[in-house]
C-alpha positions as MATLAB code, in Angstrom:
seq = 'MTDHVSSSILKFTPEAKKSTFASGLAPERLAFDRSGNLFVTDTPSKVTRAEVKGSDSILKFTPDGKRSTLVSGLGHPGGLTFDDKGNLFVSIFVKEYSSYSILKFTPEGVKSSFATGLNGPVDMVFDRSGSLFMTDNRRDSILKFTPDGKKNTFATGISFYGLAFDAADNLFVSEYGGDLIFKFTPDGTQSTLVSDRVSPDKQWEYHLDADTPMIVKAGTRQSVLDVSEEMSGAGNAKIVWAPDSKRFAFNYSPIHAHHTTYEKVAFYQLRGDKWVALRSPANASERLQLAQLAKEGLPKSAYSPDADWSQDILKLRKWTDANTAILYAYAAWADGSRHRKETFLFTMKFDREGNWKIVKTHQMSDKQVEEKYNEP';
ca = [
       9.305    4.037   10.606;
       7.760    6.900    9.140;
       4.290    7.687   10.510;
       2.479    9.661    7.926;
      -0.555   10.506   10.330;
       1.683   12.200   13.037;
       4.412   13.772   10.393;
       7.048   11.746   12.197;
       9.357    9.244   12.389;
       8.815    6.602   15.186;
      11.676    4.287   17.003;
      11.112    0.915   18.568;
      13.739   -0.923   20.778;
      14.099   -4.753   20.459;
      11.450   -5.022   22.957;
       9.102   -3.077   20.922;
       9.036    0.053   22.886;
       7.869    2.773   20.591;
       9.313    6.955   20.711;
       9.378    9.691   18.490;
      12.624   10.316   17.036;
      11.952   12.765   14.682;
       8.640   15.074   14.192;
       7.397   17.801   12.020;
       8.368   16.298    8.797;
       7.041   14.833    5.640;
       8.769   11.514    5.581;
       8.672    8.786    2.904;
      11.631    6.498    2.804;
      14.848    5.543    5.157;
      17.999    4.119    5.122;
      21.103    3.790    7.202;
      24.385    4.193    6.312;
      27.489    1.965    8.009;
      27.957    4.612   10.243;
      24.623    4.080   11.681;
      23.222    7.696   10.685;
      19.915    7.649    9.113;
      18.812    9.150    5.902;
      15.457   10.112    5.363;
      13.303   11.514    2.402;
      11.358   14.378    3.288;
       8.341   15.438    0.949;
       5.810   17.695    1.862;
       5.090   17.862   -2.104;
       3.464   14.775   -1.657;
       1.750   15.628    1.245;
       0.062   18.880   -0.180;
      -0.318   17.281   -3.628;
       1.449   20.378   -5.313;
       3.130   20.068   -8.777;
       7.329   19.607   -8.688;
       8.362   22.306   -7.251;
      11.680   21.635   -5.656;
       9.972   21.700   -2.239;
      11.679   18.219   -1.144;
      14.847   17.142    0.572;
      17.342   14.552    2.103;
      17.628   14.726    5.976;
      20.382   13.243    7.972;
      20.131   12.157   11.602;
      23.480   11.338   13.335;
      23.010    8.267   15.914;
      22.487   10.501   18.559;
      19.511   12.752   16.767;
      21.408   15.484   15.264;
      19.499   16.573   11.774;
      21.235   18.238    9.158;
      20.412   18.554    5.500;
      21.977   16.716    2.672;
      20.430   18.177   -0.155;
      17.233   20.513   -0.671;
      15.336   21.575   -3.399;
      14.376   17.865   -4.792;
      11.166   16.500   -6.702;
       9.670   14.130   -5.534;
      12.566   11.967   -4.370;
      11.634    8.109   -3.906;
      14.002    5.140   -3.270;
      17.389    5.576   -0.909;
      20.092    2.877   -0.770;
      23.597    2.679   -0.081;
      26.685    0.437   -1.917;
      29.224   -1.087    0.007;
      31.436    1.956   -0.320;
      29.221    4.234    1.467;
      27.667    5.884   -1.468;
      23.907    6.808   -1.429;
      21.649    6.307   -4.325;
      18.416    8.021   -4.523;
      15.725    7.941   -7.334;
      14.162   11.279   -8.013;
      11.525   13.128  -10.403;
      13.928   15.660  -12.786;
      11.590   18.375  -14.152;
      14.092   19.441  -16.655;
      13.896   15.843  -18.352;
      10.376   15.143  -17.605;
      11.594   11.739  -16.503;
      12.805   10.178  -13.368;
      16.690    9.445  -12.675;
      19.023    8.114   -9.891;
      21.293   10.315   -8.291;
      24.589    9.475   -6.562;
      25.834   11.151   -3.423;
      29.687    9.957   -2.121;
      30.275    9.616    1.554;
      31.542   13.165    1.126;
      28.274   14.574   -0.215;
      29.432   14.924   -3.746;
      26.707   14.370   -6.327;
      26.317   13.103   -9.558;
      23.992   11.447  -12.088;
      24.050    7.730  -12.310;
      20.917    6.955  -14.734;
      18.704    9.304  -16.189;
      15.422    8.581  -18.713;
      13.523    6.586  -16.247;
      10.049    6.051  -15.963;
       8.545    5.341  -12.050;
      11.499    3.816   -9.955;
      10.210    3.153   -6.332;
      12.707    0.598   -4.440;
      16.375    0.077   -4.886;
      18.951   -2.528   -3.410;
      22.181   -3.581   -4.191;
      23.373   -7.438   -4.270;
      26.724   -8.679   -3.741;
      28.520   -8.351   -6.717;
      27.471   -4.351   -6.766;
      24.362   -4.416   -9.262;
      21.570   -2.080   -8.497;
      18.097   -3.711   -9.036;
      15.356   -0.988   -9.180;
      11.620   -1.317   -9.657;
      10.010    0.656  -12.430;
       6.521    0.776  -11.386;
       5.329    2.767  -14.443;
       6.845    0.208  -16.934;
       5.510   -3.043  -14.820;
       9.479   -4.121  -14.342;
      12.791   -4.648  -12.688;
      15.989   -3.019  -13.899;
      19.248   -4.142  -13.279;
      22.239   -1.557  -13.265;
      25.661   -3.114  -13.357;
      28.579   -1.784  -11.631;
      29.506   -0.144  -14.446;
      26.222    1.343  -15.117;
      24.789   -0.485  -18.306;
      21.110   -1.185  -17.619;
      18.971   -3.999  -18.663;
      15.532   -5.554  -17.641;
      16.144   -8.291  -15.077;
      12.012   -9.031  -15.306;
       8.667   -7.672  -16.486;
       5.263   -7.980  -16.590;
       3.813   -7.377  -12.981;
       3.631   -4.218  -11.137;
       6.661   -4.680   -8.481;
       7.297   -2.472   -5.689;
       9.603   -3.377   -2.440;
      12.732   -5.267   -2.983;
      15.380   -7.104   -0.753;
      17.887   -9.547   -1.163;
      18.678  -12.577    1.388;
      22.093  -14.009    2.278;
      21.874  -16.228   -0.799;
      21.588  -13.582   -3.147;
      18.038  -14.341   -3.664;
      15.732  -11.418   -4.892;
      12.260  -11.220   -3.130;
      10.023   -8.592   -4.574;
       6.516   -7.500   -3.483;
       3.692   -6.550   -5.965;
       2.510   -2.974   -5.606;
      -1.114   -2.322   -4.524;
      -1.543   -6.305   -4.098;
      -0.998   -9.391   -2.051;
       2.023  -11.145   -3.323;
       5.380  -11.683   -2.866;
       7.734  -12.869   -5.650;
      11.334  -14.920   -5.511;
      14.058  -14.426   -8.018;
      17.056  -17.034   -7.789;
      20.688  -15.262   -8.930;
      20.053  -17.225  -12.290;
      16.481  -15.264  -13.029;
      14.525  -17.983  -11.968;
      10.935  -16.457  -10.747;
       8.436  -18.302   -8.585;
       5.666  -17.181   -6.113;
       6.313  -17.083   -2.564;
       3.342  -15.574   -0.730;
      -0.196  -15.201   -2.435;
      -3.265  -14.592   -0.080;
      -5.263  -14.780   -3.734;
      -5.627  -18.788   -3.567;
      -8.247  -19.953   -1.349;
      -7.415  -21.855    1.841;
      -8.618  -25.152    0.376;
      -6.317  -24.604   -2.881;
      -8.916  -24.990   -5.013;
      -9.799  -21.257   -6.395;
      -7.732  -18.426   -7.152;
      -8.130  -14.668   -7.869;
      -6.569  -13.448  -11.097;
      -6.091  -10.346  -12.655;
      -5.471  -10.756  -16.146;
      -5.139   -7.345  -18.320;
      -7.003   -5.502  -15.288;
      -9.906   -7.802  -15.640;
     -10.559   -9.533  -12.339;
     -11.877  -13.234  -11.840;
     -11.957  -16.135  -10.000;
     -10.309  -19.019  -11.600;
      -9.763  -22.933  -10.925;
      -6.149  -22.760   -9.046;
      -3.317  -23.206  -11.406;
      -5.088  -22.772  -14.063;
      -6.992  -19.791  -16.157;
     -10.309  -21.645  -16.477;
     -12.331  -18.718  -15.009;
     -15.381  -19.070  -13.120;
     -16.531  -15.614  -12.043;
     -16.022  -12.767  -14.111;
     -16.423   -9.505  -12.216;
     -14.821   -7.060  -14.364;
     -18.193   -5.188  -14.724;
     -18.283   -4.842  -10.949;
     -14.928   -3.910  -10.634;
     -14.500   -1.706  -13.719;
     -11.857    0.693  -12.941;
     -11.274   -0.478   -9.449;
      -7.879   -1.358   -9.520;
      -6.514   -4.052   -8.143;
      -8.975   -5.136   -5.626;
      -8.041   -6.984   -2.226;
      -9.355  -10.761   -1.872;
     -10.343  -11.918    1.678;
     -11.313  -16.048    1.758;
     -13.003  -17.406    4.577;
     -11.353  -20.016    6.425;
     -13.766  -22.696    4.457;
     -13.111  -21.584    1.336;
     -17.106  -20.999    0.907;
     -17.206  -17.032    0.837;
     -14.886  -14.380    0.095;
     -14.825  -10.430    0.226;
     -13.271   -8.098   -2.050;
     -12.073   -4.657   -0.524;
     -11.822   -2.339   -3.396;
     -11.937    1.575   -4.861;
     -14.587    1.922   -7.354;
     -15.338    4.629   -9.728;
     -17.201    7.504   -8.365;
     -17.970   11.088   -8.877;
     -17.281   12.471   -5.076;
     -14.327   14.341   -4.423;
     -13.199   11.917   -1.917;
     -11.442    8.863   -0.988;
     -13.965    6.024   -1.268;
     -13.486    2.082   -0.703;
     -16.172   -0.430   -0.578;
     -16.621   -3.881    0.171;
     -18.674   -7.004   -1.990;
     -19.353  -10.512   -0.633;
     -19.267  -13.325   -2.861;
     -20.399  -17.154   -1.711;
     -20.159  -20.672   -3.739;
     -23.584  -22.263   -4.201;
     -22.981  -25.520   -5.461;
     -20.342  -24.910   -8.091;
     -20.966  -21.282   -8.836;
     -20.266  -18.113   -7.515;
     -22.862  -15.539   -6.559;
     -22.690  -12.290   -5.522;
     -24.039  -11.261   -1.730;
     -26.106   -8.439   -0.498;
     -23.555   -5.668   -0.173;
     -23.545   -4.089    3.461;
     -23.870   -0.486    2.153;
     -25.460    1.082   -1.414;
     -23.989    3.258   -3.475;
     -26.399    6.158   -2.313;
     -25.577   10.139   -1.608;
     -25.306    8.992    2.191;
     -21.819    7.745    3.953;
     -21.707    4.323    3.997;
     -21.209    4.218    7.878;
     -24.455    6.070    8.299;
     -26.251    3.369    6.549;
     -24.711    0.699    9.364;
     -24.422    2.803   12.582;
     -27.579    3.201   14.083;
     -26.524    5.607   16.558;
     -23.132    7.342   17.749;
     -23.065    9.252   15.123;
     -24.366   13.250   14.837;
     -27.341   14.001   12.748;
     -24.763   15.577   10.279;
     -23.546   12.244    8.978;
     -26.931   11.194    7.860;
     -27.224   14.176    5.497;
     -27.324   13.669    2.009;
     -25.580   17.360    2.105;
     -22.681   15.710    4.057;
     -19.533   17.029    2.697;
     -17.378   13.935    3.514;
     -13.583   13.294    2.325;
     -13.314    9.783    3.369;
     -15.682    7.124    3.356;
     -14.335    4.036    3.790;
     -15.772    0.252    4.457;
     -14.018   -2.877    3.987;
     -13.490   -6.311    5.555;
     -10.640   -6.147    8.214;
     -10.772  -10.357    8.776;
     -12.798  -13.544    8.974;
     -13.175  -14.691   12.538;
     -14.523  -18.042   11.379;
     -16.341  -19.652    8.383;
     -19.708  -17.581    9.372;
     -18.347  -14.574   11.100;
     -16.331  -11.605    9.341;
     -15.410   -8.059   10.878;
     -16.162   -5.174    8.872;
     -14.149   -1.751    9.160;
     -15.876    1.631    8.487;
     -14.265    5.072    8.798;
     -15.772    8.035    7.564;
     -14.596   11.719    7.433;
     -16.507   15.004    6.555;
     -17.362   18.224    6.989;
     -20.538   19.813    9.210;
     -20.288   23.278    8.436;
     -17.178   24.456    9.552;
     -16.756   21.782   12.028;
     -14.414   18.504   10.779;
     -15.466   15.163   12.268;
     -14.428   11.639   11.725;
     -15.555    8.176   13.102;
     -14.245    4.839   13.180;
     -16.366    1.512   13.824;
     -16.097   -2.272   13.800;
     -19.157   -4.505   12.832;
     -19.246   -8.207   13.670;
     -21.247   -9.636   10.672;
     -22.871  -13.217   10.952;
     -23.532  -15.321    7.981;
     -26.385  -18.032    7.386;
     -26.242  -20.935    5.145;
     -27.937  -18.662    2.577;
     -25.594  -15.895    2.716;
     -27.729  -13.648    4.662;
     -25.962  -11.633    7.040;
     -26.694   -9.345   10.002;
     -24.974   -7.436   12.550;
     -24.655   -8.409   15.880;
     -22.229   -6.349   17.277;
     -20.980   -2.660   16.912;
     -18.172   -1.225   18.149;
     -17.548    2.367   17.905;
     -13.641    3.403   18.013;
     -11.960    6.068   20.122;
      -9.136    7.984   18.867;
      -6.568    6.245   21.195;
      -7.755    2.632   19.942;
      -7.328    3.993   16.465;
      -4.141    5.476   17.109;
      -2.821    2.105   19.200;
      -3.892   -0.164   16.277;
      -2.084    2.016   13.353;
       1.137    2.232   15.600;
       0.943   -1.307   16.809;
       4.383   -3.044   15.487;
];
């Protein structure tokens, strides 16, 4: 697996023992060929947020770890996949066309163009007949290329992301930035396989229609809570239901003026037949959200309105029961020339009316954060 934090590729044995396979990279996508060679997109341009300058490449690692470069000078390579003949297909941004294309590399390394004029390819996979399926994220569609290169639209209307086929040639697709997994049978019949949007009691559902988030009665479009004003410009919020379906939390990224990664959480509770907003754990002040919750353990600079922070994240990790929630908070800021970061877990208790209080505070060490991040 790729680890962006440590700029490395991690290897896990069947017994879940972890080791570092390669380091000093900006790895993004992985794919194995039939001989067990590992191919990796190395994308430093995405790390530095640079314009397309041809600084990215595709690396090859033999089973014994020997490294070589298959091709360099690329701009934002995306998906990697192999066909049954051992040809490697790579989706890539081509500056000359101002669009994405799919390149093809034979086992001997000969390069050719398979498709051009694409808009935002993310993932690619072949079915048993040799047709290539590709998620086009910017067009909210799945494209299908027949073995002779003919293109058509297989599905549309959803921001599709990852792709995988099972042994029966059913296609499974994840939603970009969401919590849905869709299933497509070989004849194209679509169904929703997994969704965290529906409440545990199956009575309520989080629905996003034309960027308008709302809570509806499950299986309908009957709105019972319109949160479009609160969530304006927040994109696809993540909903986390309480076990009894009487409360939920939204983890989302609101529009803000700060040059920082900013995420916050909002709580709602069912009162009678109406959903109402509860008091937020932190307000949109000029202070870090973490500084509003942590009573001790933070340096004075975290409480300063002049703190130059780069990350200010507050979100619900999980509900442990109907009245208890675990809140995650992370902040990174500059204290003069010194960069600081802190991670906390807060245990929240709710009463019948939805009032809450923090009953436990846990400051996580760097080791705990790393172990949690890298756990298989």
